[in-house]
GUBAZA-969610 format. One record per residue (C-alpha): x, y, z negated; residue in one letter; residue number from 1. Coordinates in nm, 4 decimals. Example, Ala and Ser with C-alpha at 12.3 -4.5 7.8 and 13.67 -1.06 7.14 Angstrom:
BEGIN
x/y/z/rest/nr
1.2300/-0.4500/-0.7800/A/1
1.3670/-0.1060/-0.7140/S/2
//
This chain:
BEGIN
x/y/z/rest/nr
0.0762/-1.4760/1.8558/M/1
0.3528/-1.5468/1.7606/G/2
0.5363/-1.5905/1.4578/K/3
0.7616/-1.3383/1.2105/F/4
1.0067/-1.5752/1.0040/I/5
1.1093/-1.3366/0.6823/I/6
1.5025/-1.5349/0.6595/P/7
1.5561/-1.5398/0.2741/I/8
1.9623/-1.6801/0.2058/Q/9
2.0213/-1.7012/-0.1968/V/10
2.2912/-1.9304/-0.3385/K/11
2.0695/-1.9781/-0.6762/N/12
1.7485/-1.8903/-0.7114/E/13
1.7708/-1.7008/-1.0133/Q/14
1.8866/-1.4753/-0.7182/E/15
1.4414/-1.4584/-0.6347/L/16
1.3464/-1.3331/-0.9264/Y/17
1.3386/-1.0088/-1.2535/S/18
1.5992/-1.1332/-1.4355/R/19
1.3605/-0.9125/-1.7090/L/20
1.0284/-1.0587/-1.6624/A/21
0.9816/-1.3390/-1.9257/P/22
0.7130/-1.4479/-1.7301/S/23
1.0114/-1.6114/-1.4750/G/24
0.7386/-1.5126/-1.1999/L/25
0.8564/-1.1290/-1.1037/S/26
1.0758/-1.1226/-0.8363/F/27
1.3925/-0.9271/-0.7818/S/28
1.3424/-0.5459/-0.7325/S/29
1.5593/-0.7250/-0.3875/E/30
1.3568/-0.8968/-0.3080/L/31
1.0863/-0.6991/-0.2564/T/32
1.2363/-0.4038/-0.0983/D/33
1.3978/-0.7150/0.1351/Y/34
1.0136/-0.7826/0.2006/L/35
0.8460/-0.4875/0.2480/S/36
1.2273/-0.3420/0.4745/D/37
1.1185/-0.6896/0.6496/S/38
0.7737/-0.7080/0.7569/I/39
0.7625/-0.3383/0.9253/E/40
0.9302/-0.4875/1.2136/D/41
0.6305/-0.7273/1.2512/R/42
0.4619/-0.7366/1.5167/R/43
0.0851/-0.6603/1.5653/L/44
-0.1259/-1.0143/1.5501/G/45
0.2075/-1.2322/1.4906/E/46
0.1972/-1.4580/1.1794/S/47
0.4491/-1.4511/0.9158/V/48
0.6902/-1.7229/0.7572/S/49
0.8784/-1.7058/0.6050/I/50
1.2238/-1.9174/0.5369/E/51
1.4085/-1.9571/0.2382/L/52
1.7652/-2.1432/0.2597/S/53
1.9655/-2.1862/-0.1044/A/54
2.2565/-2.4839/-0.1713/A/55
2.0814/-2.6244/-0.3694/Y/56
1.6526/-2.7461/-0.3349/P/57
1.4263/-2.4318/-0.5428/P/58
1.0883/-2.4607/-0.7404/D/59
0.8732/-2.4577/-0.4457/T/60
0.5778/-2.3870/-0.6595/E/61
0.8075/-2.1054/-0.8155/R/62
0.7986/-1.9210/-0.5152/F/63
0.4716/-1.9816/-0.4222/K/64
0.3052/-1.8606/-0.7464/N/65
0.5242/-1.5853/-0.8087/A/66
0.5232/-1.4759/-0.3974/Y/67
0.1057/-1.4829/-0.4278/L/68
0.1280/-1.2842/-0.7618/L/69
0.3452/-0.9910/-0.5967/Y/70
0.0902/-1.0068/-0.4068/L/71
-0.1768/-0.9286/-0.5938/K/72
-0.0523/-0.6949/-0.7625/K/73
0.0166/-0.5084/-0.4079/Q/74
-0.3265/-0.5146/-0.3923/Q/75
-0.4757/-0.4212/-0.6942/E/76
-0.2444/-0.1164/-0.6710/R/77
-0.3325/-0.1323/-0.3158/N/78
-0.7479/-0.0994/-0.4376/K/79
-0.5661/0.1918/-0.6892/K/80
-0.4827/0.4393/-0.5002/E/81
-0.7910/0.3615/-0.2572/M/82
-1.0482/0.5230/-0.4931/A/83
-0.8441/0.7644/-0.6569/K/84
-0.8098/0.8682/-0.2727/S/85
-1.1595/0.8479/-0.2118/R/86
-1.2424/1.0219/-0.5766/V/87
-1.0241/1.2717/-0.4863/N/88
-1.1219/1.3170/-0.1147/A/89
-1.4875/1.3371/-0.2026/L/90
-1.3802/1.6275/-0.5361/R/91
-1.2024/1.8702/-0.2248/L/92
-1.5355/1.8303/-0.0571/L/93
-1.7685/1.9645/-0.3490/L/94
-1.4965/2.1784/-0.4481/I/95
-1.5206/2.3096/-0.0297/G/96
-1.8354/2.2901/0.0024/I/97
-1.9150/2.5582/-0.3139/A/98
-1.6852/2.6983/-0.2805/F/99
-1.8642/2.8724/0.1435/I/100
-2.1841/2.8614/-0.0459/L/101
-2.0374/3.0698/-0.3280/I/102
-1.8860/3.2742/-0.0416/G/103
-2.2204/3.3372/0.2038/I/104
-2.4342/3.3862/-0.0469/I/105
-2.2217/3.6239/-0.2412/F/106
-2.0920/3.8224/0.0646/S/107
-2.4173/4.1273/0.0089/A/108
-2.2347/4.1883/-0.3563/F/109
-1.8953/4.1377/-0.2836/L/110
-1.6633/4.2740/-0.0899/N/111
-1.5834/4.1020/0.3126/E/112
-1.2609/4.0598/0.2420/V/113
-1.3287/3.9170/-0.1309/I/114
-1.6357/3.6657/-0.0087/A/115
-1.3588/3.5836/0.2883/A/116
-1.0885/3.4831/0.1384/I/117
-1.3486/3.2443/-0.1388/I/118
-1.5117/3.0908/0.2059/S/119
-1.1413/3.0381/0.2960/T/120
-1.0704/2.7826/0.0137/I/121
-1.3582/2.6227/0.0882/G/122
-1.2902/2.5820/0.4297/S/123
-0.9185/2.4619/0.2992/F/124
-1.0911/2.2431/0.0577/S/125
-1.3015/2.0406/0.2907/V/126
-1.0516/2.0296/0.5104/W/127
-0.7938/1.8387/0.3010/E/128
-1.0732/1.6367/0.1979/A/129
-1.1235/1.5031/0.5934/S/130
-0.6901/1.4093/0.5924/A/131
-0.7347/1.2268/0.2774/V/132
-1.0732/1.0269/0.4542/W/133
-0.8612/1.0889/0.8468/I/134
-0.5138/1.0612/0.7355/E/135
-0.5041/0.8321/0.3981/T/136
-0.7328/0.5909/0.4100/I/137
-0.6364/0.3852/0.7615/P/138
-0.3105/0.3802/0.6598/V/139
-0.4583/0.1656/0.2520/L/140
-0.6778/0.0408/0.4819/R/141
-0.3795/-0.0897/0.7271/K/142
-0.2002/-0.1952/0.3914/R/143
-0.5040/-0.3404/0.2586/E/144
-0.5070/-0.6264/0.6340/R/145
-0.1615/-0.6382/0.5640/L/146
-0.1869/-0.7954/0.1989/L/147
-0.4231/-1.0389/0.2934/Q/148
-0.2149/-1.1600/0.5735/M/149
0.0843/-1.1840/0.4123/L/150
-0.1285/-1.4030/0.1536/M/151
-0.1594/-1.6909/0.3983/K/152
0.2308/-1.6794/0.4893/A/153
0.4010/-2.0242/0.5779/D/154
0.6827/-2.1040/0.3028/I/155
0.9622/-2.3168/0.3492/E/156
1.2031/-2.4221/0.2704/Y/157
1.5846/-2.4874/0.4606/L/158
1.8875/-2.6410/0.3263/R/159
2.1742/-2.4244/0.3171/G/160
2.5056/-2.3933/0.2284/E/161
//
């Protein structure tokens, strides 16, 4: 396994942080976009190293704390999205099953076309539920593993110009 390096070069430390956040521990949107974009180029299995380059030594402890806070926020958002996706999939599955059963049970009493439409609506609901389980949830699990791996990233300071 190799090492994937994300170089970050700033003139002064304040470029790293959002000027609007009172805590002083929120990364700037430019930095979060850069980190997200950079990590896309990482090969599977590569560990991550962040090389922070600045003319004057930044507060590396502050940077590490902000980095961990950023990742924890991302993990919380991912967990919420996972829970929301699971609930949505379950809801779609139950609706689908209900419509299919209604279509089957009432097929003798309803017009054939209406019964077919009701069953088709149920089938589409079940289809959408399975799409969430097959497509959305695996992507969120992959993101969770990536965030856990990023928590272990090495952060190094390099003297810049």
